[in-house]
N, C-alpha and C positions, 0 to 999 in steps of 0.2 A: 460299613464296618460293623454296624449293629446287627447285620445279619448273620455274623461271625458268632454272637454271642449266644450261650446258652439259652434255654427257653425262658426261663424265669426273667431274666435280664433284658432279655429282647422286648418283651411286652412291658417293661418298667418304664414309670414318666416321674422324673425328678422336677418338673415344673417348668423347666427351660423352654420348651415349645407348645405346651398347653396348659392349662390352669389346672391345678392340682390343689384339693380341697385338704388334704392331711396337713396338720399343724407341724408336723415334724419331718416334712420334704420340703428342700429350697429353703431361701431366704425371705420369701415375701411375708411369712408370716410376723415376723418380727417388724418389718417395716411398715406394717399397717396400725402398729402403736405410735407411730410417728403422725399418722395421720388421726389420733384420738380415738382408736379404736381399744375397747377393753377385751384383753386376750384372757379369756376364760376356756382355752382349750390347750394349756399345756401343762402337764403334770410336774411342775417344778416349784416347791414350795416358796412362797413370796416373791415369786419372781416379777418384776426384775429389782425389787426392793433389798437393801442389804440385811441380811439375815444371818451371816457368819457369826456363829457364838464366840465370844473373845476369847477364850482358852484354845479354841481351835485355829484362829486365825493367828495366835501368836506362836503356836506350834508348826502352822504351815510355814510363816515368815522366818523363825527360826532353822528350820529344817532347810529352806533355799538358800539362806545364808551360809551354811554348814559345809563342809568337804564333801557329804555323801549326796547333795542333789544334782549334781550331773552326772551320777552314776547309775547302774543298773543295781536293783533288788535282784534276786533269783526270780527267774520266770514264773515260778509257783508261788511268790510271792514273800514278804517279808515276815521271818518266823516269830518275831516278837506280837506283830499284828495277829498272826495265827493263833499264838499261844492264848491271847486276849479272847479272839473269836471262840475258842474252846470252851472257855468259862461260859460265855454268853449263850451259846448252843445247849449247853448244860441245863443251865438255869431257866431259859426261856422257851426252848423247842424240844426240852426233853430228850435231847441227841447227845449220847456220852460218846465222843469222837478222840482219836489221835490227831493231834493237831499237824504232825510230820507226815501223817498217811491220808487224812482225810479232807483236807481243805485246799484249796487253790484259790488264789487272789486274781480278780480278774481286772481289766479295765471296764469297770461298769457293769450292770447286770444285764444290758442288752448283748454284748459281746459274750458274757455268761452265757445266757440263753441258748446263743447260737452254737458255742462250744460243747453245751450239755446235749444239745441234740445231736452233733456233728457223728460224733463215734458211732451211731446206732442206724442212720438211716441211708437205706440204698434206694436205688432207682424202683419207684412203684410201691416200694412200703406204706403201709397204711396207717395214718396218725390220728387218733379219736381225740377231738377238741371239743369241749363242752362250750357251747356258744349261746349268747354274744361273747365273744373275748377279745382279748389283747391282739390288734391286728397283726403285730410283728411274728404272733404264733403260726399264722397261716403263712405267711412270707417266709419264713424260714425254713419251713417245711418244702414248701414250692421251688425253692432256691436250690435245695439238696436233691430233687427230683422225687420226693415223696409224695403220696397223696394224701390231701386233708380230707379227712372223716367227718364233718360237722356234726354233733351231738347236741341237737335243740334242747336247750332249758324252758322251762316255762314259767313266766312272771307269777301267775295263779300259785304256783307252788313255791313261790320265793325263790326261784332258780337253784332250788336243792334238787339232788339226784334222788331217783327212785330205783326199785329193784331191777327195772327194764331199761334205766338210762342207758347204759352200756352194751348190755349183752346183745340188744339187737342190731347192733352195729359191728360187731366182731366178726370177721372173716379169718381165713385161713392167711391173708396177707397182712393183719395188724402186727403191728411191732411195739407200739407205744400209745401211752395216754400222754396229752400234753395238757396241763391244769394252770391256771392262773390262779392262786389262793391268797389272801382274799380276792374275789374275781374284779378284774377291770375290763369292762366299765360298770357292772352292774353294784359292786362293793359287797358281794355276798360273801360271808363268811360261812364256808360248807361246815356243816355241823357234823359232829361224830357219826350219825346214823350215814349220812350222804359219803363220808370219807369210808366208812367200812364197808358201804357197797363199791366204792371205787377199790379198795384193796382187795375184796373178795375177786373182783373180775380180774385185776392185774395178776394176782397169785394164779387163780385158775388156768388162764390163758397164758400163761408165763411173758406177761409185758413189762415193758419198760415204763416208767413215770417220771416225766420231767416236771417238777412243780417250781414255778415262779411265785417266790413269797415276797414280792417288793413292798406290797402294802401291809406287813403283819404286824407292824408296831401299834396301829390304834385299830381296836376291834370294838370299843365301847362295851355293849350290853352281852356281846357273844362272847363264848369261850374259842379261843384260837388253838388249833391242834394243828402241829405239823405231820401231815402224812408219813413222812419218813421214819416218824416214831410209832407208828402202829407197828403190831407184831407180824413180822416176816416182809416188811416193806423196805427196810433199810437198804438190805443189797441190791434191790431192784429200782431204786429211787435216785434219781439226781436232783438234789435241790438248790436252787439259784437265790440268792440275797441279793440286796441293795443297802446302801447306806443314802439314796438319792431321796427318799420318801419320807421314812421316819425321821431321819435326820437333818432333812433339807439340805444333804450335801451334793446336789446333783452335779455341779460343776467340777467336781473333784473327781468324778469319773473312776469311782473304785466299789467293786462288788465282789462278791464270793461264791464258791460253787463247793458242796460238801457231798459226798458219796461214798460208798464201800471202797477200800484199798484196791480191789480188783479192777474196778472201773477206773478210780483215780490214778493207777499205775499208768494205764494207756494215755490218761490226760496229761499227766505230768510230761510223759515222753513227747508229746506233741505241742506242749503249751508255748514253747518258745516260737513254734513256726505259724500258730494262729494268733495267739494274743499277745505274744512278745511279755515284756516286763510291765508291770502297772507302775505309774509314776511314783519315783521314791518320796517325794516331799507329800504328796498327796497320801501317801499310807500312812505317813508318821502325824499327818493331821486327822486322819480318821482314828488313829490309835487314841490320841488326846480326847477325841469326841466319845468314844467307848469307855475312857476312864472316869469322863465326870459327864453322865448324862441328864443331868437336872433340866437342861435348856428345854429337853424335849417336852417337859411338863406344860410350857408355855405355848407349844406347839399345838399339844393337844388340847388343850383348852379353847384355842382359837377354832381348831377347826371342828370340836364339839359344838361351839357357839354356832357358827356358820351351818353347820348341818341341820339344826334344828330351825335356823332362821329360812333356810332353803326349803324345808319340808312345810314351813308354814306358808310361806310365799307360793308356791307352786300348786297346793293344794286349795289355795283359795282362788284359783283360775278357773272357771268353767271349764269342762271337757279338758282339763289337763291334770296329772296327776303323778305323782312319785311316792316311792316308799323310804322311810326314813333311811338315810346311809347307814349301812352296816360297821362301814370301816374307813380309814384312811380320809380323803378332803376331795373326794370325787361326789356328784349325785346324777342320776340317771332317771330323765325326765320323760314322762309318756305323755307325747303330744300326738298321737295316732288319730286321736278323734277330730282334730283341726285338720290334717292333710300330710301331704308328703314331708317328711322331716326335712329333704333337701332344699324344699322350697322355704321351709320355714327356717334353717341357718341362713339362706342369704337372704331373706327379710331382715333377720334381727341383726345381720351386719349393714344393711343399709340403713334400717330404720332407728335403732338402738345403738348403733356402732359398739356392737359386741359380737366377738367371734366366740362360738362354741363349736363344739364337733357332733357331726351328722352320725347318727346310729349306724347308717350302713353301714360304716367302714368297720364294724365290729362283727359282721357276720349274721347268721340266721337269727332272727329275732332283734335285730338293731333297728331297721327300718321303723320308723315312725317314733323314734326316742333321739333325745339330744343327750350327751356327755358334757357336763358342765363342770370344770375344775373349780371347786371353792377354795383351794388351797394359795391361790396366787394374791400378791400386794401383802404387805403388813397390816395395814389398815382394816380392819373387820368394817367400819361405817364404811369404807369405799366398796368393799364386797355387797353390801346390804343395798347400797346407791345401786350399783349394777345390777342387783337381781331384781330391783324395782323396776328399772327401765326396761328389761327383759318382760316382767309381768305385763307391763303397760302394752308393750310391743305386741304381745302373744294376745291379749285380748283387743287390741286395733285389729290385728290380723284376723281374729275370728268374727267381727263386726264387718268388714270387708267382705268376707268370703259368706256370709250369711243371707 
């Protein structure tokens, strides 16, 4: 039966018949926790500990008990929630939008990302993806029959764009640039110069930009700029947003897409067929979170503390380095001088009982790196202890191989 599938599904492996390293495939990853393994590869804030703010929890419970819980909202989302988001978009993202015409609520940002790309990609269309990048960026394009064109970024240039970054990859078949901003896994916050280079390329070559801004909430030292807010970009940009990372509401599965009404009209027409209606009670809970965001200060303080501690620990290990994370709660560790990252990931799992992500999953430039999620677990000291275990294991690995 698998031979009857389209090519992208035919070659896909979900972990039932062979071992799959990706943390978000299958159920084996969560099973590791029962064996005492620290799960540092799943970007789910404070997982598995309780972290739902009280006022959000109460809104969720009250909604579930109410008459509306068993019923749909409109497939395009709760209008009350979209009205609140329009205010946030203007204040934070510098986007002045019509809540009735420019916002679509989705069942999480992953489905939102897929739906944002879907209207544009025909068989053979080329999509430029700056790499290293979020694995679903590659996968979504492949499922749709498009061609991924990696645009390698340089660690020595802090993963920013230069004047040649995109131009040398554009062909007559190029349709889209697909960007994760801030970047996952490198945590890069693309600066104004980089985004102006991207915008110039998109406008001159009449390209669509799909921009995933799941990690936009915590950017620390760097200015965060929404590409759609740059001159000439709103009409050609579809932006995907999440409540999972900044607000830690991963389990509620609510996200949203923002774009011009010309694009959104077609998305509205197809929303019920592709994404359905997002959970009614979860939309109410997210609305409560937006109405009182003070809880995010605690999240930011914890993530900020952890990124600085990780920076100190990993840069104290001979032949290991990492840049201070620029956003969110990830860190991107260069272990290329120690050997293959795949071997190191297996070693850390066995010797330190810590599961991290192999950089090879993030495309060109990922080999020799580890993506480590600093945002899991509620207790900062638990994170520090795990990082010390990783440090000791890496030093021992180095000793064994010298």
